[in-house]
KOLLUM-413023 format. One record per residue (C-alpha): residue in one letter; x, y, z. Coordinates in steps of 0.2 Angstrom, whole numbers, padded with zeros to 4 digits, always signed. Layout:
AXYZ...
***
This chain:
M-0047-0041+0091S-0056-0034+0105N-0076-0033+0108V-0076-0019+0098R-0093-0022+0086P-0086-0021+0066L-0094-0008+0055T-0105-0012+0039L-0100-0004+0023A-0116+0008+0025E-0110+0015+0041I-0089+0019+0036S-0098+0026+0019A-0110+0040+0030S-0092+0043+0043L-0081+0047+0028P-0084+0062+0014G-0082+0058-0005A-0075+0065-0020R-0079+0082-0030G-0092+0089-0014A-0100+0072-0012K-0108+0073+0003R-0102+0053+0010L-0094+0039-0001S-0102+0029-0011P-0102+0010-0001S-0096+0002-0021T-0080+0011-0018L-0077+0002+0001T-0079-0014-0009R-0070-0012-0022W-0056-0007-0009I-0058-0022+0000L-0059-0032-0018T-0043-0025-0029G-0038-0013-0014C-0029+0005-0020P-0011+0009-0028A-0003+0014-0012R+0010+0031-0015D+0027+0015-0014G+0017+0007-0030R+0012-0009-0021R-0005-0010-0020V-0016-0010-0003R-0035-0020+0001L-0043-0016+0014K-0048-0029+0025A-0064-0035+0028T-0074-0051+0033R-0089-0058+0023C-0105-0061+0033G-0119-0066+0024S-0122-0054+0011R-0113-0040+0021W-0096-0036+0021L-0088-0029+0040V-0073-0018+0046H-0064-0016+0061Q-0061+0002+0063T-0043-0003+0068H-0040-0010+0048L-0049+0004+0042D-0035+0015+0049E-0021+0002+0043F-0026+0003+0026F-0027+0023+0027S-0011+0022+0033D-0004+0009+0023L-0009+0022+0008A+0000+0036+0015A+0017+0027+0018E+0032+0036+0012P+0039+0028+0000S+0055+0018+0003P+0070+0022-0008S+0073+0011-0023P+0090+0002-0026T+0100+0010-0039I+0101-0001-0054R+0117+0000-0065S+0115-0004-0084P+0127-0020-0090A+0140-0005-0096E+0139+0003-0076S+0142-0013-0070R+0155-0018-0081R+0166-0004-0079A+0163-0005-0061N+0169-0023-0061E+0184-0015-0070A+0189-0004-0058A+0187-0015-0042A+0197-0026-0049Q+0210-0012-0053R+0211-0006-0036L+0214-0025-0031D+0228-0028-0040K+0234-0012-0037K+0235-0017-0019G+0242-0034-0022A+0227-0043-0018
***
């Protein structure tokens, strides 16, 4: 980490807009992001990295930026999963192709 001072949850909440027209984000929302995280677009759970200092949470700006970029990341394409019947047919077709080639 650089020598940049970490931010308190109150400082972060004052700088981010809240939902439904609220002027600021609730510090309890930030605490929830730290403890339980948020679901990302790809289905995994992303938590905000923070350090506990006494009774306060401290967050570096780089961790806040990483958190938002992880939430916004495009989901990777999921592999296609074959049903048992599809797998059996694919195996039979592959075996037939091998037999035709004399393998």
